[in-house]
N, CA and C atoms as an extended XYZ file, in Angstrom:
516
Properties=species:S:1:pos:R:3:atomname:S:1:resname:S:1:resid:I:1 pbc="F F F"
N         6.335       18.566       16.749 N   MET     1
C         5.721       19.854       16.382 CA  MET     1
C         4.928       19.649       15.099 C   MET     1
N         3.836       20.192       15.179 N   LEU     2
C         2.836       20.012       13.904 CA  LEU     2
C         3.174       21.060       13.026 C   LEU     2
N         3.363       20.660       11.718 N   ILE     3
C         3.632       21.644       10.613 CA  ILE     3
C         2.369       21.901        9.960 C   ILE     3
N         2.077       23.111        9.515 N   GLY     4
C         0.802       23.622        9.013 CA  GLY     4
C         0.032       22.513        7.997 C   GLY     4
N        -1.204       22.429        8.293 N   ALA     5
C        -1.972       21.463        7.531 CA  ALA     5
C        -1.996       21.787        6.119 C   ALA     5
N        -1.749       22.906        5.708 N   SER     6
C        -1.782       23.088        4.179 CA  SER     6
C        -0.593       22.397        3.594 C   SER     6
N         0.490       22.293        4.319 N   LEU     7
C         1.710       21.479        3.829 CA  LEU     7
C         1.279       20.062        3.592 C   LEU     7
N         0.528       19.441        4.602 N   PHE     8
C         0.215       18.101        4.459 CA  PHE     8
C        -0.912       17.872        3.439 C   PHE     8
N        -1.737       18.783        3.174 N   GLY     9
C        -2.716       18.757        2.207 CA  GLY     9
C        -2.172       18.363        0.813 C   GLY     9
N        -0.974       18.880        0.393 N   GLY    10
C        -0.451       18.610       -0.883 CA  GLY    10
C         0.824       17.785       -0.757 C   GLY    10
N         1.245       17.655        0.431 N   CYS    11
C         2.563       16.891        0.732 CA  CYS    11
C         3.760       17.470       -0.027 C   CYS    11
N         4.487       18.298        0.626 N   ALA    12
C         5.618       18.977        0.030 CA  ALA    12
C         6.744       18.149       -0.430 C   ALA    12
N         6.967       17.105        0.290 N   HIS    13
C         8.051       16.080       -0.220 CA  HIS    13
C         7.527       15.368       -1.328 C   HIS    13
N         8.185       15.493       -2.488 N   GLY    14
C         7.681       14.817       -3.563 CA  GLY    14
C         6.413       15.326       -4.322 C   GLY    14
N         5.987       16.521       -3.934 N   ALA    15
C         4.786       17.095       -4.484 CA  ALA    15
C         5.033       17.201       -5.906 C   ALA    15
N         4.134       16.867       -6.829 N   GLY    16
C         4.067       16.972       -8.197 CA  GLY    16
C         4.953       15.855       -8.844 C   GLY    16
N         5.355       14.862       -8.055 N   ASP    17
C         6.037       13.700       -8.552 CA  ASP    17
C         5.110       12.801       -9.239 C   ASP    17
N         4.601       13.058      -10.223 N   ARG    18
C         3.545       12.109      -11.006 CA  ARG    18
C         4.178       10.808      -11.430 C   ARG    18
N         5.360       10.847      -11.833 N   ALA    19
C         6.038        9.734      -12.223 CA  ALA    19
C         6.060        8.651      -11.172 C   ALA    19
N         6.429        9.132       -9.890 N   ALA    20
C         6.392        8.227       -8.740 CA  ALA    20
C         5.002        7.648       -8.461 C   ALA    20
N         4.083        8.617       -8.593 N   ALA    21
C         2.795        8.136       -8.251 CA  ALA    21
C         2.322        7.171       -9.330 C   ALA    21
N         2.616        7.379      -10.711 N   ASN    22
C         2.293        6.439      -11.700 CA  ASN    22
C         2.986        5.126      -11.532 C   ASN    22
N         4.121        5.048      -10.974 N   ARG    23
C         4.833        3.771      -10.827 CA  ARG    23
C         4.291        2.846       -9.599 C   ARG    23
N         3.295        3.499       -8.921 N   SER    24
C         2.903        2.878       -7.735 CA  SER    24
C         2.238        1.423       -8.072 C   SER    24
N         2.623        0.401       -7.269 N   ALA    25
C         2.083       -0.941       -7.568 CA  ALA    25
C         0.785       -1.101       -6.880 C   ALA    25
N         0.205       -0.017       -6.257 N   THR    26
C        -1.055       -0.113       -5.621 CA  THR    26
C        -2.248        0.061       -6.431 C   THR    26
N        -3.432       -0.294       -5.925 N   ASN    27
C        -4.598       -0.168       -6.708 CA  ASN    27
C        -5.212        1.282       -6.308 C   ASN    27
N        -4.630        2.369       -6.824 N   ALA    28
C        -4.985        3.710       -6.577 CA  ALA    28
C        -6.369        4.078       -7.000 C   ALA    28
N        -7.030        4.882       -6.171 N   ALA    29
C        -8.370        5.421       -6.632 CA  ALA    29
C        -8.581        6.833       -5.982 C   ALA    29
N        -9.206        7.743       -6.842 N   ASP    30
C        -9.514        9.082       -6.287 CA  ASP    30
C       -10.737        8.984       -5.531 C   ASP    30
N       -10.679        9.467       -4.277 N   VAL    31
C       -11.974        9.345       -3.394 CA  VAL    31
C       -12.184       10.698       -2.793 C   VAL    31
N       -13.411       10.963       -2.346 N   LYS    32
C       -13.690       11.932       -1.415 CA  LYS    32
C       -13.945       11.460       -0.005 C   LYS    32
N       -13.877       12.301        0.989 N   ALA    33
C       -13.897       11.709        2.339 CA  ALA    33
C       -15.168       10.970        2.429 C   ALA    33
N       -16.239       11.406        2.044 N   SER    34
C       -17.525       10.796        2.137 CA  SER    34
C       -17.572        9.345        1.626 C   SER    34
N       -16.758        9.212        0.599 N   GLU    35
C       -16.656        7.886       -0.109 CA  GLU    35
C       -15.589        7.018        0.515 C   GLU    35
N       -14.677        7.536        1.228 N   ALA    36
C       -13.534        6.919        1.772 CA  ALA    36
C       -14.003        6.221        3.105 C   ALA    36
N       -14.851        6.966        3.853 N   LEU    37
C       -15.094        6.546        5.270 CA  LEU    37
C       -15.752        5.051        5.282 C   LEU    37
N       -16.741        4.700        4.355 N   PRO    38
C       -17.301        3.410        4.479 CA  PRO    38
C       -16.161        2.291        4.248 C   PRO    38
N       -15.277        2.658        3.348 N   ALA    39
C       -14.184        1.678        2.980 CA  ALA    39
C       -13.233        1.572        4.216 C   ALA    39
N       -13.015        2.656        4.912 N   ALA    40
C       -12.134        2.527        6.065 CA  ALA    40
C       -12.838        1.807        7.257 C   ALA    40
N       -14.133        2.019        7.367 N   GLU    41
C       -14.808        1.324        8.452 CA  GLU    41
C       -14.793       -0.217        8.110 C   GLU    41
N       -14.991       -0.520        6.972 N   ALA    42
C       -14.832       -1.976        6.593 CA  ALA    42
C       -13.514       -2.575        6.965 C   ALA    42
N       -12.485       -1.802        6.683 N   ASN    43
C       -11.222       -2.424        6.952 CA  ASN    43
C       -10.898       -2.385        8.522 C   ASN    43
N       -11.660       -1.624        9.239 N   ASN    44
C       -11.380       -1.583       10.790 CA  ASN    44
C       -11.447       -3.024       11.368 C   ASN    44
N       -12.218       -3.903       10.801 N   THR    45
C       -12.284       -5.211       11.326 CA  THR    45
C       -11.796       -6.271       10.339 C   THR    45
N       -11.136       -5.793        9.284 N   GLY    46
C       -10.743       -6.645        8.231 CA  GLY    46
C        -9.477       -7.243        8.381 C   GLY    46
N        -8.916       -7.653        7.268 N   ASP    47
C        -7.504       -8.433        7.085 CA  ASP    47
C        -6.504       -7.538        7.785 C   ASP    47
N        -5.632       -8.163        8.622 N   GLU    48
C        -4.616       -7.446        9.268 CA  GLU    48
C        -3.291       -7.188        8.424 C   GLU    48
N        -3.398       -7.706        7.275 N   LYS    49
C        -2.260       -7.539        6.359 CA  LYS    49
C        -2.635       -6.505        5.207 C   LYS    49
N        -3.850       -5.979        5.305 N   THR    50
C        -4.309       -5.053        4.191 CA  THR    50
C        -4.455       -3.708        4.878 C   THR    50
N        -3.615       -2.796        4.305 N   VAL    51
C        -3.552       -1.314        4.880 CA  VAL    51
C        -4.363       -0.467        3.760 C   VAL    51
N        -5.253        0.203        4.345 N   THR    52
C        -6.129        1.194        3.441 CA  THR    52
C        -5.487        2.600        3.735 C   THR    52
N        -4.930        3.211        2.608 N   VAL    53
C        -4.142        4.342        2.766 CA  VAL    53
C        -4.871        5.522        2.143 C   VAL    53
N        -5.014        6.594        2.744 N   TYR    54
C        -5.671        7.942        2.179 CA  TYR    54
C        -4.475        8.934        2.095 C   TYR    54
N        -4.253        9.413        0.893 N   LYS    55
C        -3.122       10.348        0.663 CA  LYS    55
C        -3.554       11.361       -0.401 C   LYS    55
N        -2.743       12.436       -0.395 N   SER    56
C        -2.861       13.509       -1.437 CA  SER    56
C        -2.527       12.936       -2.880 C   SER    56
N        -3.191       13.373       -3.889 N   PRO    57
C        -2.921       12.949       -5.208 CA  PRO    57
C        -1.506       13.368       -5.673 C   PRO    57
N        -0.920       14.363       -5.092 N   THR    58
C         0.499       14.737       -5.494 CA  THR    58
C         1.506       14.298       -4.660 C   THR    58
N         1.353       13.332       -3.729 N   CYS    59
C         2.457       13.100       -2.733 CA  CYS    59
C         3.193       11.749       -3.140 C   CYS    59
N         4.473       11.987       -3.485 N   GLY    60
C         5.426       11.090       -3.771 CA  GLY    60
C         5.906       10.266       -2.633 C   GLY    60
N         6.128       10.854       -1.447 N   CYS    61
C         6.664       10.255       -0.271 CA  CYS    61
C         5.684        9.190        0.214 C   CYS    61
N         4.403        9.496        0.107 N   CYS    62
C         3.349        8.551        0.475 CA  CYS    62
C         3.431        7.276       -0.339 C   CYS    62
N         3.570        7.508       -1.608 N   THR    63
C         3.781        6.308       -2.545 CA  THR    63
C         4.993        5.481       -2.152 C   THR    63
N         6.036        6.166       -1.725 N   MET    64
C         7.249        5.371       -1.313 CA  MET    64
C         7.041        4.631       -0.028 C   MET    64
N         6.294        5.309        0.933 N   TRP    65
C         5.864        4.567        2.136 CA  TRP    65
C         4.979        3.333        1.799 C   TRP    65
N         4.115        3.494        0.862 N   GLU    66
C         3.360        2.329        0.459 CA  GLU    66
C         4.261        1.230       -0.046 C   GLU    66
N         5.302        1.412       -0.812 N   ALA    67
C         6.123        0.552       -1.337 CA  ALA    67
C         6.943       -0.110       -0.166 C   ALA    67
N         7.314        0.625        0.877 N   HIS    68
C         7.996        0.039        1.987 CA  HIS    68
C         6.971       -0.969        2.655 C   HIS    68
N         5.735       -0.556        2.824 N   LEU    69
C         4.779       -1.506        3.425 CA  LEU    69
C         4.663       -2.926        2.549 C   LEU    69
N         4.503       -2.672        1.214 N   THR    70
C         4.366       -3.807        0.285 CA  THR    70
C         5.650       -4.767        0.451 C   THR    70
N         6.798       -4.158        0.491 N   LYS    71
C         8.063       -4.933        0.709 CA  LYS    71
C         7.995       -5.665        1.947 C   LYS    71
N         7.360       -5.216        2.950 N   ALA    72
C         7.312       -5.874        4.269 CA  ALA    72
C         6.116       -6.937        4.328 C   ALA    72
N         5.496       -7.031        3.185 N   GLY    73
C         4.388       -8.082        3.130 CA  GLY    73
C         3.019       -7.646        3.344 C   GLY    73
N         2.843       -6.321        3.475 N   PHE    74
C         1.436       -5.799        3.513 CA  PHE    74
C         0.843       -5.636        2.234 C   PHE    74
N        -0.408       -5.851        2.029 N   LYS    75
C        -1.266       -5.441        0.834 CA  LYS    75
C        -1.671       -4.021        1.159 C   LYS    75
N        -1.523       -3.145        0.122 N   VAL    76
C        -1.928       -1.786        0.184 CA  VAL    76
C        -2.984       -1.376       -0.716 C   VAL    76
N        -4.015       -0.774       -0.157 N   ALA    77
C        -5.163       -0.324       -0.971 CA  ALA    77
C        -5.007        1.247       -0.826 C   ALA    77
N        -4.512        1.847       -1.964 N   SER    78
C        -4.193        3.135       -2.040 CA  SER    78
C        -5.397        4.183       -2.560 C   SER    78
N        -5.659        5.153       -1.885 N   ASN    79
C        -6.697        5.944       -2.211 CA  ASN    79
C        -6.354        7.412       -2.244 C   ASN    79
N        -6.447        8.131       -3.384 N   LYS    80
C        -6.055        9.519       -3.434 CA  LYS    80
C        -7.229       10.452       -3.106 C   LYS    80
N        -6.980       11.434       -2.238 N   THR    81
C        -8.099       12.243       -1.841 CA  THR    81
C        -7.673       13.722       -1.448 C   THR    81
N        -8.415       14.616       -1.666 N   ASP    82
C        -8.154       16.021       -1.325 CA  ASP    82
C        -8.811       16.433       -0.051 C   ASP    82
N        -9.314       15.424        0.700 N   ASP    83
C       -10.125       15.696        1.830 CA  ASP    83
C        -9.503       14.946        3.112 C   ASP    83
N        -8.331       15.004        3.251 N   LEU    84
C        -7.648       14.265        4.285 CA  LEU    84
C        -8.047       14.888        5.763 C   LEU    84
N        -8.235       16.225        5.891 N   PRO    85
C        -8.725       16.604        7.196 CA  PRO    85
C       -10.024       16.086        7.720 C   PRO    85
N       -10.973       15.804        6.734 N   ALA    86
C       -12.302       15.182        7.203 CA  ALA    86
C       -12.044       13.768        7.562 C   ALA    86
N       -11.155       13.100        6.905 N   ILE    87
C       -10.883       11.562        7.281 CA  ILE    87
C       -10.320       11.531        8.681 C   ILE    87
N        -9.235       12.504        8.952 N   ARG    88
C        -8.639       12.587       10.179 CA  ARG    88
C        -9.629       12.950       11.311 C   ARG    88
N       -10.447       13.916       11.127 N   LYS    89
C       -11.510       14.330       12.114 CA  LYS    89
C       -12.487       13.304       12.384 C   LYS    89
N       -12.909       12.555       11.393 N   ARG    90
C       -13.886       11.428       11.475 CA  ARG    90
C       -13.371       10.335       12.378 C   ARG    90
N       -12.066       10.079       12.318 N   TYR    91
C       -11.473        9.083       13.099 CA  TYR    91
C       -10.573        9.480       14.313 C   TYR    91
N       -10.695       10.823       14.655 N   GLY    92
C       -10.161       11.314       15.895 CA  GLY    92
C        -8.562       11.236       15.957 C   GLY    92
N        -7.945       11.461       14.742 N   VAL    93
C        -6.497       11.548       14.817 CA  VAL    93
C        -6.166       12.879       15.458 C   VAL    93
N        -5.367       12.852       16.571 N   PRO    94
C        -5.057       14.085       17.237 CA  PRO    94
C        -4.263       15.068       16.380 C   PRO    94
N        -4.449       16.348       16.489 N   GLU    95
C        -3.616       17.306       15.641 CA  GLU    95
C        -2.133       17.061       15.915 C   GLU    95
N        -1.691       16.861       17.018 N   LYS    96
C        -0.205       16.729       17.330 CA  LYS    96
C         0.305       15.411       16.741 C   LYS    96
N        -0.514       14.639       16.209 N   ALA    97
C        -0.070       13.340       15.674 CA  ALA    97
C        -0.085       13.270       14.132 C   ALA    97
N        -0.598       14.381       13.477 N   GLN    98
C        -0.845       14.387       12.012 CA  GLN    98
C         0.333       14.504       11.186 C   GLN    98
N         0.236       13.932        9.967 N   SER    99
C         1.265       13.860        9.064 CA  SER    99
C         0.662       13.961        7.643 C   SER    99
N         1.341       13.356        6.615 N   CYS   100
C         0.818       13.618        5.174 CA  CYS   100
C        -0.078       12.616        4.700 C   CYS   100
N        -0.287       11.413        5.396 N   HIS   101
C        -1.245       10.391        4.974 CA  HIS   101
C        -1.806        9.770        6.185 C   HIS   101
N        -2.973        9.108        6.003 N   THR   102
C        -3.657        8.422        7.010 CA  THR   102
C        -4.033        6.956        6.548 C   THR   102
N        -3.790        5.913        7.286 N   ALA   103
C        -4.020        4.691        6.956 CA  ALA   103
C        -4.708        3.748        8.096 C   ALA   103
N        -5.367        2.816        7.691 N   ILE   104
C        -6.190        2.060        8.588 CA  ILE   104
C        -5.820        0.560        8.305 C   ILE   104
N        -5.443       -0.150        9.459 N   VAL   105
C        -5.239       -1.651        9.313 CA  VAL   105
C        -5.561       -2.270       10.658 C   VAL   105
N        -6.252       -3.328       10.463 N   GLY   106
C        -6.495       -4.329       11.627 CA  GLY   106
C        -7.277       -3.542       12.725 C   GLY   106
N        -8.046       -2.528       12.368 N   GLY   107
C        -8.756       -1.655       13.419 CA  GLY   107
C        -8.034       -0.633       14.045 C   GLY   107
N        -6.685       -0.309       13.563 N   TYR   108
C        -5.994        0.730       14.120 CA  TYR   108
C        -5.682        1.740       12.944 C   TYR   108
N        -5.443        3.001       13.386 N   PHE   109
C        -5.211        4.107       12.535 CA  PHE   109
C        -3.650        4.358       12.573 C   PHE   109
N        -3.047        4.556       11.265 N   ILE   110
C        -1.635        4.789       11.211 CA  ILE   110
C        -1.456        6.158       10.479 C   ILE   110
N        -0.762        7.061       11.115 N   GLU   111
C        -0.621        8.408       10.656 CA  GLU   111
C         0.880        8.721       10.178 C   GLU   111
N         1.122        8.876        9.024 N   GLY   112
C         2.353        9.250        8.569 CA  GLY   112
C         3.357        8.198        8.367 C   GLY   112
N         4.727        8.467        8.432 N   HIS   113
C         5.617        7.443        7.947 CA  HIS   113
C         6.120        6.458        9.059 C   HIS   113
N         5.216        5.748        9.580 N   VAL   114
C         5.490        4.772       10.617 CA  VAL   114
C         6.116        3.422        9.959 C   VAL   114
N         7.168        3.042       10.444 N   PRO   115
C         7.859        1.852        9.881 CA  PRO   115
C         6.994        0.546        9.982 C   PRO   115
N         7.099       -0.299        8.974 N   ALA   116
C         6.241       -1.477        8.984 CA  ALA   116
C         6.551       -2.318       10.244 C   ALA   116
N         7.679       -2.347       10.854 N   ALA   117
C         7.913       -3.065       11.944 CA  ALA   117
C         7.076       -2.758       13.089 C   ALA   117
N         6.907       -1.387       13.238 N   ASP   118
C         5.970       -0.859       14.321 CA  ASP   118
C         4.548       -1.391       14.059 C   ASP   118
N         4.121       -1.242       12.887 N   ILE   119
C         2.758       -1.788       12.563 CA  ILE   119
C         2.584       -3.189       12.895 C   ILE   119
N         3.622       -4.034       12.515 N   GLU   120
C         3.600       -5.504       12.796 CA  GLU   120
C         3.445       -5.707       14.345 C   GLU   120
N         4.212       -4.937       15.085 N   LYS   121
C         4.329       -5.048       16.616 CA  LYS   121
C         2.900       -4.726       17.173 C   LYS   121
N         2.309       -3.572       16.575 N   LEU   122
C         0.955       -3.253       16.995 CA  LEU   122
C        -0.056       -4.284       16.881 C   LEU   122
N         0.079       -4.862       15.694 N   LEU   123
C        -0.950       -5.972       15.273 CA  LEU   123
C        -0.608       -7.184       16.069 C   LEU   123
N         0.373       -7.472       16.329 N   LYS   124
C         0.808       -8.814       17.218 CA  LYS   124
C         0.324       -8.499       18.576 C   LYS   124
N         0.683       -7.414       19.173 N   THR   125
C         0.334       -7.202       20.584 CA  THR   125
C        -1.071       -6.747       20.880 C   THR   125
N        -1.681       -6.153       19.812 N   ARG   126
C        -3.052       -5.558       19.982 CA  ARG   126
C        -3.500       -5.003       21.251 C   ARG   126
N        -2.736       -3.936       21.699 N   PRO   127
C        -3.110       -3.197       22.929 CA  PRO   127
C        -4.409       -2.552       22.874 C   PRO   127
N        -5.295       -2.787       23.838 N   ALA   128
C        -6.599       -2.231       23.773 CA  ALA   128
C        -6.625       -0.776       24.014 C   ALA   128
N        -5.595       -0.202       24.667 N   ASP   129
C        -5.688        1.233       24.835 CA  ASP   129
C        -5.184        2.059       23.890 C   ASP   129
N        -4.731        1.479       22.817 N   ILE   130
C        -4.197        2.306       21.567 CA  ILE   130
C        -5.089        2.348       20.440 C   ILE   130
N        -5.469        3.401       19.918 N   ALA   131
C        -6.334        3.755       18.633 CA  ALA   131
C        -5.451        3.705       17.477 C   ALA   131
N        -4.175        4.131       17.525 N   GLY   132
C        -3.297        4.214       16.520 CA  GLY   132
C        -1.781        4.530       16.792 C   GLY   132
N        -1.006        4.637       15.654 N   LEU   133
C         0.387        5.077       15.808 CA  LEU   133
C         0.584        6.125       14.815 C   LEU   133
N         1.572        7.107       15.144 N   ALA   134
C         1.858        8.083       14.214 CA  ALA   134
C         3.320        8.407       14.204 C   ALA   134
N         3.831        8.979       13.191 N   ALA   135
C         5.122        9.582       12.989 CA  ALA   135
C         4.749       11.026       12.618 C   ALA   135
N         4.663       11.887       13.725 N   PRO   136
C         4.100       13.159       13.443 CA  PRO   136
C         4.996       14.088       12.540 C   PRO   136
N         4.391       15.002       11.729 N   GLY   137
C         5.250       15.725       10.903 CA  GLY   137
C         5.686       14.851        9.800 C   GLY   137
N         6.824       15.098        9.209 N   MET   138
C         7.474       14.366        8.070 CA  MET   138
C         8.889       14.004        8.560 C   MET   138
N         9.191       13.039        9.461 N   PRO   139
C        10.516       12.914        9.773 CA  PRO   139
C        11.433       12.506        8.587 C   PRO   139
N        12.497       13.185        8.324 N   PRO   140
C        13.413       12.999        7.221 CA  PRO   140
C        14.067       11.535        7.223 C   PRO   140
N        14.280       10.938        8.244 N   LYS   141
C        14.783        9.581        8.241 CA  LYS   141
C        13.812        8.500        8.568 C   LYS   141
N        12.677        8.583        7.888 N   SER   142
C        11.650        7.723        8.055 CA  SER   142
C        11.404        6.890        6.729 C   SER   142
N        10.636        5.733        6.771 N   PRO   143
C        10.255        5.103        5.477 CA  PRO   143
C         9.528        5.940        4.556 C   PRO   143
N         9.913        6.139        3.294 N   GLY   144
C         9.241        6.887        2.405 CA  GLY   144
C         9.823        8.306        2.234 C   GLY   144
N        10.595        8.702        3.272 N   MET   145
C        11.285        9.941        3.247 CA  MET   145
C        12.792        9.912        3.062 C   MET   145
N        13.264        8.696        3.185 N   GLN   146
C        14.768        8.366        3.073 CA  GLN   146
C        15.040        7.566        1.972 C   GLN   146
N        16.222        7.236        1.529 N   PRO   147
C        16.439        6.286        0.596 CA  PRO   147
C        16.158        4.788        1.096 C   PRO   147
N        15.523        3.993        0.133 N   GLU   148
C        15.218        2.748        0.426 CA  GLU   148
C        16.255        1.895        1.130 C   GLU   148
N        15.886        1.255        2.259 N   GLY   149
C        16.915        0.299        2.841 CA  GLY   149
C        17.575        0.867        4.096 C   GLY   149
N        17.474        2.191        4.180 N   GLU   150
C        18.245        2.854        5.337 CA  GLU   150
C        17.274        2.612        6.596 C   GLU   150
N        17.939        2.537        7.800 N   LYS   151
C        17.172        2.422        8.986 CA  LYS   151
C        16.600        3.797        9.441 C   LYS   151
N        15.533        3.737       10.045 N   PRO   152
C        14.776        4.958       10.534 CA  PRO   152
C        15.782        5.419       11.675 C   PRO   152
N        15.735        6.661       11.810 N   SER   153
C        16.551        7.346       12.811 CA  SER   153
C        16.042        8.781       13.020 C   SER   153
N        16.258        9.236       14.445 N   GLY   154
C        16.128       10.629       14.762 CA  GLY   154
C        14.636       11.011       15.053 C   GLY   154
N        13.810       10.111       15.354 N   TYR   155
C        12.394       10.677       15.663 CA  TYR   155
C        11.692        9.498       16.506 C   TYR   155
N        10.552        9.774       16.987 N   ASP   156
C         9.770        8.884       17.756 CA  ASP   156
C         8.457        8.555       16.972 C   ASP   156
N         8.025        7.242       17.049 N   VAL   157
C         6.732        6.846       16.709 CA  VAL   157
C         5.863        6.959       17.976 C   VAL   157
N         4.822        7.669       17.901 N   ILE   158
C         3.968        7.726       19.129 CA  ILE   158
C         2.692        6.925       18.981 C   ILE   158
N         2.103        6.505       19.991 N   SER   159
C         0.725        5.956       19.924 CA  SER   159
C        -0.159        6.928       20.543 C   SER   159
N        -1.440        6.797       20.174 N   PHE   160
C        -2.509        7.698       20.717 CA  PHE   160
C        -3.822        6.868       20.969 C   PHE   160
N        -4.426        7.353       21.976 N   ASP   161
C        -5.738        6.714       22.389 CA  ASP   161
C        -6.941        7.409       21.838 C   ASP   161
N        -8.086        6.971       22.196 N   LYS   162
C        -9.355        7.672       21.569 CA  LYS   162
C        -9.575        9.041       22.147 C   LYS   162
N        -8.981        9.413       23.343 N   SER   163
C        -9.099       10.782       23.822 CA  SER   163
C        -7.999       11.687       23.272 C   SER   163
N        -7.078       11.075       22.541 N   GLY   164
C        -5.997       12.048       22.018 CA  GLY   164
C        -4.712       12.020       22.672 C   GLY   164
N        -4.566       11.200       23.792 N   GLN   165
C        -3.439       11.200       24.684 CA  GLN   165
C        -2.400       10.358       23.854 C   GLN   165
N        -1.157       10.902       23.995 N   THR   166
C        -0.003       10.277       23.213 CA  THR   166
C         1.052        9.727       24.062 C   THR   166
N         1.749        8.751       23.657 N   LYS   167
C         3.000        8.332       24.351 CA  LYS   167
C         3.918        7.793       23.313 C   LYS   167
N         5.199        7.723       23.756 N   VAL   168
C         6.120        7.179       22.837 CA  VAL   168
C         6.012        5.659       22.657 C   VAL   168
N         5.849        5.168       21.476 N   PHE   169
C         5.712        3.690       21.221 CA  PHE   169
C         7.120        3.263       20.803 C   PHE   169
N         7.913        3.807       20.011 N   THR   170
C         9.317        3.444       19.498 CA  THR   170
C        10.086        4.606       19.328 C   THR   170
N        11.307        4.722       19.840 N   SER   171
C        12.265        5.688       19.583 CA  SER   171
C        13.359        5.328       18.558 C   SER   171
N        13.559        5.969       17.488 N   TYR   172
C        14.564        5.757       16.469 CA  TYR   172
C        15.657        6.869       16.812 C   TYR   172
């Protein structure tokens, strides 16, 4: 179930948690969608261990998800933006797959709190029929939403294709 876009615009979980955002080990930058898109396109064919993340400036759970990826060996390029809807629209992220942040890695789109293990599996298998993965909404027992080190549970990570069709990629 998709929760209202206004929730994801400011990311309710951790909203206003400036301390967490300031502790981020990523190279954060404030961007507009028009500035973000060329960087995203460049990463579409780039290094498979570099994840370009677009998130709300006030989102603490996104910062914790970035830390999860970093711990798993990914390099994170973090970008703060107030224009996530334009980024999602430009890249065709289906409404039913949307969450609080959008990322690009190895030519795929990652929406929300997808575990690093699923991203690694996607990059290893490189299925041609998948445009990206998503953890729709904000699953409470997903990386960035739960205490560090806990295993994901109680939700599905879905894949989506360029036409917006979805199917379960991993069940937790």
